[in-house]
N, CA, C, O and CB atoms as a CASP TS submission, in Angstrom:
PFRMAT TS
TARGET T0000
AUTHOR 0000-0000-0000
METHOD Language model
MODEL 1
PARENT N/A
ATOM      1  N   MET     1      -4.509  -2.937  -7.672  1.00  0.00           N
ATOM      2  CA  MET     1      -5.601  -2.817  -6.936  1.00  0.00           C
ATOM      3  C   MET     1      -5.440  -1.451  -6.045  1.00  0.00           C
ATOM      4  O   MET     1      -4.403  -1.199  -5.430  1.00  0.00           O
ATOM      5  CB  MET     1      -5.784  -4.122  -6.119  1.00  0.00           C
ATOM      6  N   PRO     2      -6.416  -0.729  -6.050  1.00  0.00           N
ATOM      7  CA  PRO     2      -6.499   0.537  -5.294  1.00  0.00           C
ATOM      8  C   PRO     2      -6.508   0.312  -3.729  1.00  0.00           C
ATOM      9  O   PRO     2      -6.840  -0.727  -3.157  1.00  0.00           O
ATOM     10  CB  PRO     2      -7.796   1.305  -5.729  1.00  0.00           C
ATOM     11  N   CYS     3      -6.101   1.425  -3.181  1.00  0.00           N
ATOM     12  CA  CYS     3      -6.052   1.417  -1.522  1.00  0.00           C
ATOM     13  C   CYS     3      -7.489   1.009  -1.024  1.00  0.00           C
ATOM     14  O   CYS     3      -8.490   1.604  -1.424  1.00  0.00           O
ATOM     15  CB  CYS     3      -5.640   3.037  -0.832  1.00  0.00           C
ATOM     16  N   PRO     4      -7.539  -0.008  -0.153  1.00  0.00           N
ATOM     17  CA  PRO     4      -8.866  -0.268   0.324  1.00  0.00           C
ATOM     18  C   PRO     4      -9.438   0.784   1.322  1.00  0.00           C
ATOM     19  O   PRO     4     -10.560   0.590   1.787  1.00  0.00           O
ATOM     20  CB  PRO     4      -8.866  -1.596   0.956  1.00  0.00           C
ATOM     21  N   PHE     5      -8.862   1.671   1.603  1.00  0.00           N
ATOM     22  CA  PHE     5      -9.255   2.895   2.602  1.00  0.00           C
ATOM     23  C   PHE     5      -9.771   4.122   1.960  1.00  0.00           C
ATOM     24  O   PHE     5     -10.727   4.749   2.416  1.00  0.00           O
ATOM     25  CB  PHE     5      -8.027   3.375   3.431  1.00  0.00           C
ATOM     26  N   CYS     6      -9.057   4.490   0.787  1.00  0.00           N
ATOM     27  CA  CYS     6      -9.404   5.762   0.068  1.00  0.00           C
ATOM     28  C   CYS     6      -9.619   5.416  -1.383  1.00  0.00           C
ATOM     29  O   CYS     6     -10.193   6.306  -2.010  1.00  0.00           O
ATOM     30  CB  CYS     6      -8.266   6.875   0.215  1.00  0.00           C
ATOM     31  N   GLY     7      -9.312   4.392  -2.032  1.00  0.00           N
ATOM     32  CA  GLY     7      -9.550   4.145  -3.368  1.00  0.00           C
ATOM     33  C   GLY     7      -8.479   4.522  -4.233  1.00  0.00           C
ATOM     34  O   GLY     7      -8.492   4.021  -5.357  1.00  0.00           O
ATOM     35  N   THR     8      -7.528   5.326  -3.927  1.00  0.00           N
ATOM     36  CA  THR     8      -6.447   5.834  -4.736  1.00  0.00           C
ATOM     37  C   THR     8      -5.584   4.693  -5.316  1.00  0.00           C
ATOM     38  O   THR     8      -5.317   3.742  -4.582  1.00  0.00           O
ATOM     39  CB  THR     8      -5.590   6.780  -3.908  1.00  0.00           C
ATOM     40  N   GLU     9      -5.173   4.724  -6.472  1.00  0.00           N
ATOM     41  CA  GLU     9      -4.279   3.730  -7.135  1.00  0.00           C
ATOM     42  C   GLU     9      -3.029   3.505  -6.263  1.00  0.00           C
ATOM     43  O   GLU     9      -2.397   4.497  -5.899  1.00  0.00           O
ATOM     44  CB  GLU     9      -3.856   4.224  -8.590  1.00  0.00           C
ATOM     45  N   ALA    10      -2.633   2.288  -5.909  1.00  0.00           N
ATOM     46  CA  ALA    10      -1.305   2.100  -5.208  1.00  0.00           C
ATOM     47  C   ALA    10      -0.054   2.515  -6.116  1.00  0.00           C
ATOM     48  O   ALA    10       0.046   2.445  -7.341  1.00  0.00           O
ATOM     49  CB  ALA    10      -1.158   0.556  -4.778  1.00  0.00           C
ATOM     50  N   MET    11       0.783   2.924  -5.262  1.00  0.00           N
ATOM     51  CA  MET    11       2.210   3.286  -5.897  1.00  0.00           C
ATOM     52  C   MET    11       3.217   2.100  -5.664  1.00  0.00           C
ATOM     53  O   MET    11       3.240   1.547  -4.565  1.00  0.00           O
ATOM     54  CB  MET    11       2.866   4.700  -5.185  1.00  0.00           C
ATOM     55  N   VAL    12       3.985   1.733  -6.604  1.00  0.00           N
ATOM     56  CA  VAL    12       5.091   0.708  -6.453  1.00  0.00           C
ATOM     57  C   VAL    12       6.342   1.474  -6.580  1.00  0.00           C
ATOM     58  O   VAL    12       6.590   2.200  -7.542  1.00  0.00           O
ATOM     59  CB  VAL    12       5.034  -0.480  -7.540  1.00  0.00           C
ATOM     60  N   MET    13       7.295   1.243  -5.346  1.00  0.00           N
ATOM     61  CA  MET    13       8.414   1.963  -5.299  1.00  0.00           C
ATOM     62  C   MET    13       9.568   1.033  -4.924  1.00  0.00           C
ATOM     63  O   MET    13       9.376  -0.133  -4.581  1.00  0.00           O
ATOM     64  CB  MET    13       8.244   3.087  -4.386  1.00  0.00           C
ATOM     65  N   THR    14      10.715   1.572  -5.001  1.00  0.00           N
ATOM     66  CA  THR    14      11.935   0.955  -4.473  1.00  0.00           C
ATOM     67  C   THR    14      12.105   1.291  -3.072  1.00  0.00           C
ATOM     68  O   THR    14      11.733   2.416  -2.741  1.00  0.00           O
ATOM     69  CB  THR    14      13.142   1.365  -5.231  1.00  0.00           C
ATOM     70  N   TRP    15      12.609   0.510  -2.168  1.00  0.00           N
ATOM     71  CA  TRP    15      12.674   0.870  -0.792  1.00  0.00           C
ATOM     72  C   TRP    15      14.177   0.527  -0.318  1.00  0.00           C
ATOM     73  O   TRP    15      14.656  -0.591  -0.508  1.00  0.00           O
ATOM     74  CB  TRP    15      11.524   0.071   0.062  1.00  0.00           C
ATOM     75  N   GLN    16      14.844   1.506   0.273  1.00  0.00           N
ATOM     76  CA  GLN    16      16.220   1.289   0.792  1.00  0.00           C
ATOM     77  C   GLN    16      16.214   0.969   2.113  1.00  0.00           C
ATOM     78  O   GLN    16      15.593   1.672   2.911  1.00  0.00           O
ATOM     79  CB  GLN    16      17.075   2.400   0.630  1.00  0.00           C
ATOM     80  N   CYS    17      16.993  -0.271   2.553  1.00  0.00           N
ATOM     81  CA  CYS    17      17.000  -0.662   3.866  1.00  0.00           C
ATOM     82  C   CYS    17      17.956   0.123   4.659  1.00  0.00           C
ATOM     83  O   CYS    17      19.100   0.288   4.237  1.00  0.00           O
ATOM     84  CB  CYS    17      17.268  -2.036   3.962  1.00  0.00           C
ATOM     85  N   ASN    18      17.565   0.622   5.786  1.00  0.00           N
ATOM     86  CA  ASN    18      18.269   1.479   6.774  1.00  0.00           C
ATOM     87  C   ASN    18      19.419   0.601   7.461  1.00  0.00           C
ATOM     88  O   ASN    18      20.503   1.071   7.805  1.00  0.00           O
ATOM     89  CB  ASN    18      17.199   2.060   7.898  1.00  0.00           C
ATOM     90  N   ASP    19      19.064  -0.646   7.603  1.00  0.00           N
ATOM     91  CA  ASP    19      20.023  -1.572   8.115  1.00  0.00           C
ATOM     92  C   ASP    19      21.254  -1.820   7.194  1.00  0.00           C
ATOM     93  O   ASP    19      22.418  -1.919   7.582  1.00  0.00           O
ATOM     94  CB  ASP    19      19.330  -2.846   8.379  1.00  0.00           C
ATOM     95  N   ASP    20      20.839  -1.900   5.998  1.00  0.00           N
ATOM     96  CA  ASP    20      21.940  -2.382   4.923  1.00  0.00           C
ATOM     97  C   ASP    20      21.703  -1.742   3.579  1.00  0.00           C
ATOM     98  O   ASP    20      21.056  -2.401   2.765  1.00  0.00           O
ATOM     99  CB  ASP    20      21.915  -4.012   4.696  1.00  0.00           C
ATOM    100  N   PRO    21      22.139  -0.546   3.236  1.00  0.00           N
ATOM    101  CA  PRO    21      21.846   0.199   2.069  1.00  0.00           C
ATOM    102  C   PRO    21      22.204  -0.594   0.777  1.00  0.00           C
ATOM    103  O   PRO    21      21.874  -0.189  -0.337  1.00  0.00           O
ATOM    104  CB  PRO    21      22.586   1.516   2.123  1.00  0.00           C
ATOM    105  N   ARG    22      22.907  -1.761   0.989  1.00  0.00           N
ATOM    106  CA  ARG    22      23.223  -2.476  -0.301  1.00  0.00           C
ATOM    107  C   ARG    22      21.895  -3.348  -0.627  1.00  0.00           C
ATOM    108  O   ARG    22      21.763  -3.894  -1.722  1.00  0.00           O
ATOM    109  CB  ARG    22      24.640  -3.470  -0.144  1.00  0.00           C
ATOM    110  N   LEU    23      21.124  -3.422   0.184  1.00  0.00           N
ATOM    111  CA  LEU    23      19.974  -4.410   0.054  1.00  0.00           C
ATOM    112  C   LEU    23      18.586  -3.515  -0.360  1.00  0.00           C
ATOM    113  O   LEU    23      17.700  -3.327   0.473  1.00  0.00           O
ATOM    114  CB  LEU    23      19.765  -5.283   1.603  1.00  0.00           C
ATOM    115  N   PRO    24      18.513  -3.035  -1.624  1.00  0.00           N
ATOM    116  CA  PRO    24      17.224  -2.262  -1.956  1.00  0.00           C
ATOM    117  C   PRO    24      16.077  -3.295  -2.189  1.00  0.00           C
ATOM    118  O   PRO    24      16.379  -4.449  -2.492  1.00  0.00           O
ATOM    119  CB  PRO    24      17.416  -1.312  -3.311  1.00  0.00           C
ATOM    120  N   GLY    25      15.044  -2.999  -2.086  1.00  0.00           N
ATOM    121  CA  GLY    25      13.837  -3.789  -2.385  1.00  0.00           C
ATOM    122  C   GLY    25      12.787  -3.011  -2.933  1.00  0.00           C
ATOM    123  O   GLY    25      12.999  -1.911  -3.443  1.00  0.00           O
ATOM    124  N   TRP    26      11.567  -3.575  -2.847  1.00  0.00           N
ATOM    125  CA  TRP    26      10.278  -3.052  -3.450  1.00  0.00           C
ATOM    126  C   TRP    26       9.273  -3.075  -2.538  1.00  0.00           C
ATOM    127  O   TRP    26       9.203  -4.005  -1.735  1.00  0.00           O
ATOM    128  CB  TRP    26       9.820  -3.780  -4.609  1.00  0.00           C
ATOM    129  N   ARG    27       8.297  -1.976  -2.544  1.00  0.00           N
ATOM    130  CA  ARG    27       7.087  -2.052  -1.694  1.00  0.00           C
ATOM    131  C   ARG    27       6.140  -1.426  -2.479  1.00  0.00           C
ATOM    132  O   ARG    27       6.431  -0.735  -3.455  1.00  0.00           O
ATOM    133  CB  ARG    27       7.188  -1.412  -0.303  1.00  0.00           C
ATOM    134  N   CYS    28       4.751  -1.691  -1.999  1.00  0.00           N
ATOM    135  CA  CYS    28       3.685  -1.172  -2.526  1.00  0.00           C
ATOM    136  C   CYS    28       2.722  -0.349  -1.494  1.00  0.00           C
ATOM    137  O   CYS    28       2.605  -0.798  -0.354  1.00  0.00           O
ATOM    138  CB  CYS    28       3.034  -2.259  -3.163  1.00  0.00           C
ATOM    139  N   GLY    29       2.094   0.737  -1.831  1.00  0.00           N
ATOM    140  CA  GLY    29       1.300   1.355  -0.769  1.00  0.00           C
ATOM    141  C   GLY    29       0.559   2.588  -1.190  1.00  0.00           C
ATOM    142  O   GLY    29       0.719   2.972  -2.348  1.00  0.00           O
ATOM    143  N   CYS    30      -0.171   3.201  -0.452  1.00  0.00           N
ATOM    144  CA  CYS    30      -0.872   4.442  -0.788  1.00  0.00           C
ATOM    145  C   CYS    30      -0.170   5.587  -0.271  1.00  0.00           C
ATOM    146  O   CYS    30       0.276   5.632   0.875  1.00  0.00           O
ATOM    147  CB  CYS    30      -2.246   4.455  -0.283  1.00  0.00           C
ATOM    148  N   LEU    31      -0.059   6.635  -1.230  1.00  0.00           N
ATOM    149  CA  LEU    31       0.725   7.876  -0.896  1.00  0.00           C
ATOM    150  C   LEU    31      -0.283   9.084  -0.877  1.00  0.00           C
ATOM    151  O   LEU    31       0.135  10.242  -0.878  1.00  0.00           O
ATOM    152  CB  LEU    31       1.935   8.132  -1.998  1.00  0.00           C
ATOM    153  N   GLU    32      -1.613   8.782  -0.859  1.00  0.00           N
ATOM    154  CA  GLU    32      -2.477   9.859  -0.938  1.00  0.00           C
ATOM    155  C   GLU    32      -2.591  10.608   0.256  1.00  0.00           C
ATOM    156  O   GLU    32      -2.968  10.059   1.291  1.00  0.00           O
ATOM    157  CB  GLU    32      -3.689   9.459  -1.323  1.00  0.00           C
ATOM    158  N   PRO    33      -2.275  11.931   0.209  1.00  0.00           N
ATOM    159  CA  PRO    33      -2.240  12.737   1.528  1.00  0.00           C
ATOM    160  C   PRO    33      -3.365  12.770   2.263  1.00  0.00           C
ATOM    161  O   PRO    33      -3.236  12.898   3.481  1.00  0.00           O
ATOM    162  CB  PRO    33      -1.932  14.057   1.350  1.00  0.00           C
ATOM    163  N   ASP    34      -4.663  12.664   1.699  1.00  0.00           N
ATOM    164  CA  ASP    34      -5.861  12.672   2.318  1.00  0.00           C
ATOM    165  C   ASP    34      -6.391  11.288   2.910  1.00  0.00           C
ATOM    166  O   ASP    34      -7.433  11.226   3.563  1.00  0.00           O
ATOM    167  CB  ASP    34      -6.757  13.203   1.381  1.00  0.00           C
ATOM    168  N   CYS    35      -5.582  10.172   2.626  1.00  0.00           N
ATOM    169  CA  CYS    35      -5.878   8.923   3.207  1.00  0.00           C
ATOM    170  C   CYS    35      -5.493   8.775   4.614  1.00  0.00           C
ATOM    171  O   CYS    35      -4.346   8.988   5.006  1.00  0.00           O
ATOM    172  CB  CYS    35      -5.278   7.920   2.470  1.00  0.00           C
ATOM    173  N   ASP    36      -6.447   8.414   5.362  1.00  0.00           N
ATOM    174  CA  ASP    36      -6.255   8.426   6.875  1.00  0.00           C
ATOM    175  C   ASP    36      -5.377   7.250   7.395  1.00  0.00           C
ATOM    176  O   ASP    36      -4.882   7.265   8.522  1.00  0.00           O
ATOM    177  CB  ASP    36      -7.660   8.352   7.591  1.00  0.00           C
ATOM    178  N   ILE    37      -5.211   6.225   6.505  1.00  0.00           N
ATOM    179  CA  ILE    37      -4.325   4.963   6.938  1.00  0.00           C
ATOM    180  C   ILE    37      -2.995   4.886   6.125  1.00  0.00           C
ATOM    181  O   ILE    37      -1.986   4.453   6.681  1.00  0.00           O
ATOM    182  CB  ILE    37      -5.157   3.532   6.685  1.00  0.00           C
ATOM    183  N   ASN    38      -2.971   5.242   4.992  1.00  0.00           N
ATOM    184  CA  ASN    38      -1.604   5.033   4.127  1.00  0.00           C
ATOM    185  C   ASN    38      -0.974   3.766   4.475  1.00  0.00           C
ATOM    186  O   ASN    38       0.065   3.660   5.126  1.00  0.00           O
ATOM    187  CB  ASN    38      -0.487   6.195   4.381  1.00  0.00           C
ATOM    188  N   PRO    39      -1.798   2.639   3.911  1.00  0.00           N
ATOM    189  CA  PRO    39      -1.150   1.330   4.086  1.00  0.00           C
ATOM    190  C   PRO    39      -0.064   1.016   3.112  1.00  0.00           C
ATOM    191  O   PRO    39      -0.060   1.435   1.955  1.00  0.00           O
ATOM    192  CB  PRO    39      -2.145   0.278   4.004  1.00  0.00           C
ATOM    193  N   PHE    40       0.853   0.259   3.636  1.00  0.00           N
ATOM    194  CA  PHE    40       2.007  -0.400   2.665  1.00  0.00           C
ATOM    195  C   PHE    40       2.294  -1.825   2.997  1.00  0.00           C
ATOM    196  O   PHE    40       2.089  -2.297   4.116  1.00  0.00           O
ATOM    197  CB  PHE    40       3.441   0.382   2.781  1.00  0.00           C
ATOM    198  N   THR    41       2.764  -2.479   2.009  1.00  0.00           N
ATOM    199  CA  THR    41       3.150  -3.939   2.215  1.00  0.00           C
ATOM    200  C   THR    41       4.193  -3.890   3.486  1.00  0.00           C
ATOM    201  O   THR    41       4.923  -2.947   3.794  1.00  0.00           O
ATOM    202  CB  THR    41       3.893  -4.633   0.745  1.00  0.00           C
ATOM    203  N   ARG    42       4.084  -4.979   4.046  1.00  0.00           N
ATOM    204  CA  ARG    42       4.870  -5.104   5.436  1.00  0.00           C
ATOM    205  C   ARG    42       6.363  -5.426   5.100  1.00  0.00           C
ATOM    206  O   ARG    42       7.325  -5.031   5.759  1.00  0.00           O
ATOM    207  CB  ARG    42       4.225  -6.365   6.444  1.00  0.00           C
ATOM    208  N   THR    43       6.411  -6.185   4.001  1.00  0.00           N
ATOM    209  CA  THR    43       7.802  -6.759   3.759  1.00  0.00           C
ATOM    210  C   THR    43       8.575  -5.976   2.512  1.00  0.00           C
ATOM    211  O   THR    43       7.951  -5.567   1.533  1.00  0.00           O
ATOM    212  CB  THR    43       7.647  -8.411   3.403  1.00  0.00           C
ATOM    213  N   ARG    44       9.762  -5.845   2.644  1.00  0.00           N
ATOM    214  CA  ARG    44      10.512  -5.246   1.376  1.00  0.00           C
ATOM    215  C   ARG    44      10.672  -6.515   0.567  1.00  0.00           C
ATOM    216  O   ARG    44      11.142  -7.533   1.075  1.00  0.00           O
ATOM    217  CB  ARG    44      12.073  -4.455   1.704  1.00  0.00           C
ATOM    218  N   TRP    45      10.252  -6.446  -0.782  1.00  0.00           N
ATOM    219  CA  TRP    45      10.351  -7.585  -1.539  1.00  0.00           C
ATOM    220  C   TRP    45      11.631  -7.540  -2.454  1.00  0.00           C
ATOM    221  O   TRP    45      12.230  -6.479  -2.630  1.00  0.00           O
ATOM    222  CB  TRP    45       9.087  -7.745  -2.327  1.00  0.00           C
ATOM    223  N   LYS    46      12.013  -8.661  -3.001  1.00  0.00           N
ATOM    224  CA  LYS    46      13.169  -8.564  -3.869  1.00  0.00           C
ATOM    225  C   LYS    46      12.960  -7.952  -5.227  1.00  0.00           C
ATOM    226  O   LYS    46      13.825  -7.266  -5.772  1.00  0.00           O
ATOM    227  CB  LYS    46      13.706  -9.859  -4.052  1.00  0.00           C
ATOM    228  N   THR    47      11.694  -8.241  -5.801  1.00  0.00           N
ATOM    229  CA  THR    47      11.235  -7.798  -7.105  1.00  0.00           C
ATOM    230  C   THR    47       9.897  -6.955  -7.033  1.00  0.00           C
ATOM    231  O   THR    47       9.057  -7.167  -6.158  1.00  0.00           O
ATOM    232  CB  THR    47      11.040  -9.038  -8.005  1.00  0.00           C
ATOM    233  N   GLU    48       9.757  -6.026  -7.970  1.00  0.00           N
ATOM    234  CA  GLU    48       8.569  -5.327  -8.045  1.00  0.00           C
ATOM    235  C   GLU    48       7.362  -6.258  -8.394  1.00  0.00           C
ATOM    236  O   GLU    48       6.256  -5.884  -8.001  1.00  0.00           O
ATOM    237  CB  GLU    48       8.729  -4.237  -9.036  1.00  0.00           C
ATOM    238  N   ALA    49       7.448  -7.336  -9.034  1.00  0.00           N
ATOM    239  CA  ALA    49       6.326  -8.194  -9.087  1.00  0.00           C
ATOM    240  C   ALA    49       5.832  -8.942  -7.916  1.00  0.00           C
ATOM    241  O   ALA    49       4.664  -9.315  -7.803  1.00  0.00           O
ATOM    242  CB  ALA    49       6.563  -9.057  -9.992  1.00  0.00           C
ATOM    243  N   GLU    50       6.937  -9.188  -6.887  1.00  0.00           N
ATOM    244  CA  GLU    50       6.540  -9.748  -5.698  1.00  0.00           C
ATOM    245  C   GLU    50       5.832  -8.783  -4.706  1.00  0.00           C
ATOM    246  O   GLU    50       4.919  -9.170  -3.978  1.00  0.00           O
ATOM    247  CB  GLU    50       7.690 -10.327  -5.104  1.00  0.00           C
ATOM    248  N   ALA    51       6.343  -7.389  -4.715  1.00  0.00           N
ATOM    249  CA  ALA    51       5.595  -6.419  -4.050  1.00  0.00           C
ATOM    250  C   ALA    51       4.149  -6.165  -4.520  1.00  0.00           C
ATOM    251  O   ALA    51       3.278  -5.949  -3.677  1.00  0.00           O
ATOM    252  CB  ALA    51       6.315  -5.240  -4.125  1.00  0.00           C
ATOM    253  N   VAL    52       3.840  -6.186  -5.938  1.00  0.00           N
ATOM    254  CA  VAL    52       2.537  -5.928  -6.407  1.00  0.00           C
ATOM    255  C   VAL    52       1.732  -7.264  -5.901  1.00  0.00           C
ATOM    256  O   VAL    52       0.612  -7.162  -5.400  1.00  0.00           O
ATOM    257  CB  VAL    52       2.520  -5.663  -8.083  1.00  0.00           C
ATOM    258  N   GLU    53       2.309  -8.367  -6.050  1.00  0.00           N
ATOM    259  CA  GLU    53       1.504  -9.585  -5.770  1.00  0.00           C
ATOM    260  C   GLU    53       1.054  -9.536  -4.326  1.00  0.00           C
ATOM    261  O   GLU    53      -0.094  -9.869  -4.030  1.00  0.00           O
ATOM    262  CB  GLU    53       2.324 -10.908  -6.049  1.00  0.00           C
ATOM    263  N   SER    54       1.954  -9.115  -3.390  1.00  0.00           N
ATOM    264  CA  SER    54       1.644  -8.978  -1.863  1.00  0.00           C
ATOM    265  C   SER    54       0.522  -7.817  -1.799  1.00  0.00           C
ATOM    266  O   SER    54      -0.484  -7.953  -1.103  1.00  0.00           O
ATOM    267  CB  SER    54       3.103  -8.542  -0.911  1.00  0.00           C
ATOM    268  N   TRP    55       0.727  -6.866  -2.441  1.00  0.00           N
ATOM    269  CA  TRP    55      -0.403  -5.723  -2.280  1.00  0.00           C
ATOM    270  C   TRP    55      -1.696  -6.296  -2.725  1.00  0.00           C
ATOM    271  O   TRP    55      -2.724  -6.143  -2.065  1.00  0.00           O
ATOM    272  CB  TRP    55      -0.102  -4.350  -3.187  1.00  0.00           C
ATOM    273  N   ASN    56      -1.652  -6.943  -3.822  1.00  0.00           N
ATOM    274  CA  ASN    56      -2.936  -7.436  -4.387  1.00  0.00           C
ATOM    275  C   ASN    56      -3.510  -8.425  -3.625  1.00  0.00           C
ATOM    276  O   ASN    56      -4.728  -8.569  -3.726  1.00  0.00           O
ATOM    277  CB  ASN    56      -2.811  -7.942  -5.696  1.00  0.00           C
ATOM    278  N   HIS    57      -2.773  -9.270  -2.745  1.00  0.00           N
ATOM    279  CA  HIS    57      -3.356 -10.318  -2.005  1.00  0.00           C
ATOM    280  C   HIS    57      -3.777  -9.962  -0.588  1.00  0.00           C
ATOM    281  O   HIS    57      -3.151 -10.313   0.412  1.00  0.00           O
ATOM    282  CB  HIS    57      -2.440 -11.405  -1.973  1.00  0.00           C
ATOM    283  N   ARG    58      -4.998  -9.164  -0.586  1.00  0.00           N
ATOM    284  CA  ARG    58      -5.489  -8.736   0.548  1.00  0.00           C
ATOM    285  C   ARG    58      -6.933  -9.439   0.637  1.00  0.00           C
ATOM    286  O   ARG    58      -7.471  -9.882  -0.377  1.00  0.00           O
ATOM    287  CB  ARG    58      -5.474  -7.186   0.582  1.00  0.00           C
ATOM    288  N   ALA    59      -7.519  -9.514   1.884  1.00  0.00           N
ATOM    289  CA  ALA    59      -8.872 -10.057   2.107  1.00  0.00           C
ATOM    290  C   ALA    59      -9.743  -8.964   1.299  1.00  0.00           C
ATOM    291  O   ALA    59      -9.519  -7.766   1.470  1.00  0.00           O
ATOM    292  CB  ALA    59      -9.282 -10.206   3.808  1.00  0.00           C
ATOM    293  N   ASN    60     -10.623  -9.363   0.519  1.00  0.00           N
ATOM    294  CA  ASN    60     -11.544  -8.664  -0.235  1.00  0.00           C
ATOM    295  C   ASN    60     -12.902  -9.064   0.122  1.00  0.00           C
ATOM    296  O   ASN    60     -13.353 -10.094  -0.378  1.00  0.00           O
ATOM    297  CB  ASN    60     -11.303  -8.839  -1.624  1.00  0.00           C
ATOM    298  N   VAL    61     -13.636  -8.340   0.964  1.00  0.00           N
ATOM    299  CA  VAL    61     -15.039  -8.767   1.348  1.00  0.00           C
ATOM    300  C   VAL    61     -15.949  -8.174   0.298  1.00  0.00           C
ATOM    301  O   VAL    61     -16.095  -6.958   0.177  1.00  0.00           O
ATOM    302  CB  VAL    61     -15.473  -8.268   2.845  1.00  0.00           C
ATOM    303  N   ALA    62     -16.543  -9.050  -0.439  1.00  0.00           N
ATOM    304  CA  ALA    62     -17.504  -8.561  -1.530  1.00  0.00           C
ATOM    305  C   ALA    62     -18.568  -7.783  -0.995  1.00  0.00           C
ATOM    306  O   ALA    62     -19.318  -8.168  -0.097  1.00  0.00           O
ATOM    307  CB  ALA    62     -18.121  -9.679  -2.308  1.00  0.00           C
ATOM    308  N   GLY    63     -18.624  -6.501  -1.660  1.00  0.00           N
ATOM    309  CA  GLY    63     -19.885  -5.579  -1.367  1.00  0.00           C
ATOM    310  C   GLY    63     -19.828  -4.837  -0.092  1.00  0.00           C
ATOM    311  O   GLY    63     -20.724  -4.049   0.211  1.00  0.00           O
ATOM    312  N   GLU    64     -18.719  -5.076   0.731  1.00  0.00           N
ATOM    313  CA  GLU    64     -18.437  -4.325   1.824  1.00  0.00           C
ATOM    314  C   GLU    64     -17.594  -3.104   1.692  1.00  0.00           C
ATOM    315  O   GLU    64     -16.437  -3.242   1.297  1.00  0.00           O
ATOM    316  CB  GLU    64     -17.896  -5.117   2.683  1.00  0.00           C
ATOM    317  N   ARG    65     -18.112  -1.778   2.017  1.00  0.00           N
ATOM    318  CA  ARG    65     -17.242  -0.743   1.883  1.00  0.00           C
ATOM    319  C   ARG    65     -17.329   0.133   3.240  1.00  0.00           C
ATOM    320  O   ARG    65     -18.251   0.144   4.056  1.00  0.00           O
ATOM    321  CB  ARG    65     -17.587   0.052   0.577  1.00  0.00           C
ATOM    322  N   LEU    66     -16.131   0.857   3.260  1.00  0.00           N
ATOM    323  CA  LEU    66     -16.177   1.725   4.417  1.00  0.00           C
ATOM    324  C   LEU    66     -17.053   2.840   4.334  1.00  0.00           C
ATOM    325  O   LEU    66     -17.384   3.148   3.189  1.00  0.00           O
ATOM    326  CB  LEU    66     -14.935   2.208   4.706  1.00  0.00           C
ATOM    327  N   PRO    67     -17.521   3.537   5.289  1.00  0.00           N
ATOM    328  CA  PRO    67     -18.346   4.719   5.139  1.00  0.00           C
ATOM    329  C   PRO    67     -17.535   5.817   4.688  1.00  0.00           C
ATOM    330  O   PRO    67     -16.331   5.880   4.941  1.00  0.00           O
ATOM    331  CB  PRO    67     -19.038   5.085   6.385  1.00  0.00           C
ATOM    332  N   ALA    68     -18.174   6.704   4.012  1.00  0.00           N
ATOM    333  CA  ALA    68     -17.645   7.895   3.390  1.00  0.00           C
ATOM    334  C   ALA    68     -16.862   8.663   4.579  1.00  0.00           C
ATOM    335  O   ALA    68     -17.350   8.658   5.710  1.00  0.00           O
ATOM    336  CB  ALA    68     -18.871   8.807   2.699  1.00  0.00           C
ATOM    337  N   LYS    69     -15.849   9.212   4.356  1.00  0.00           N
ATOM    338  CA  LYS    69     -14.994  10.174   5.334  1.00  0.00           C
ATOM    339  C   LYS    69     -15.942  11.340   5.628  1.00  0.00           C
ATOM    340  O   LYS    69     -16.447  12.034   4.746  1.00  0.00           O
ATOM    341  CB  LYS    69     -13.496  10.776   4.618  1.00  0.00           C
ATOM    342  N   GLN    70     -16.134  11.492   6.896  1.00  0.00           N
ATOM    343  CA  GLN    70     -16.943  12.562   7.387  1.00  0.00           C
ATOM    344  C   GLN    70     -15.986  13.930   7.617  1.00  0.00           C
ATOM    345  O   GLN    70     -14.861  13.877   8.114  1.00  0.00           O
ATOM    346  CB  GLN    70     -17.671  12.047   8.781  1.00  0.00           C
ATOM    347  N   PRO    71     -16.580  15.040   7.208  1.00  0.00           N
ATOM    348  CA  PRO    71     -15.929  16.208   7.371  1.00  0.00           C
ATOM    349  C   PRO    71     -15.598  16.483   8.930  1.00  0.00           C
ATOM    350  O   PRO    71     -16.398  16.231   9.830  1.00  0.00           O
ATOM    351  CB  PRO    71     -16.772  17.284   6.742  1.00  0.00           C
ATOM    352  N   LYS    72     -14.371  17.006   9.118  1.00  0.00           N
ATOM    353  CA  LYS    72     -14.077  17.379  10.549  1.00  0.00           C
ATOM    354  C   LYS    72     -14.728  18.658  10.985  1.00  0.00           C
ATOM    355  O   LYS    72     -14.645  19.623  10.226  1.00  0.00           O
ATOM    356  CB  LYS    72     -12.587  17.518  10.766  1.00  0.00           C
ATOM    357  N   SER    73     -15.422  18.781  12.221  1.00  0.00           N
ATOM    358  CA  SER    73     -16.028  19.955  12.642  1.00  0.00           C
ATOM    359  C   SER    73     -15.145  20.783  13.559  1.00  0.00           C
ATOM    360  O   SER    73     -15.554  21.853  14.011  1.00  0.00           O
ATOM    361  CB  SER    73     -17.274  19.633  13.282  1.00  0.00           C
TER
END
């Protein structure tokens, strides 16, 4: 599922925990430099599949879109 804010396809990546580097995990999120929000899953998941499922499990309001990004003046 793409980013709900910019439409860019999400990235799935491994995530190293700063508290315990022996506990790697997975996260999904938007890495588009022009995205104003750059959302990520809140939790570090044990598997790639869990991270993808979390990313894809967002509220999806049918037909509702954010307004186009306005140029900065």
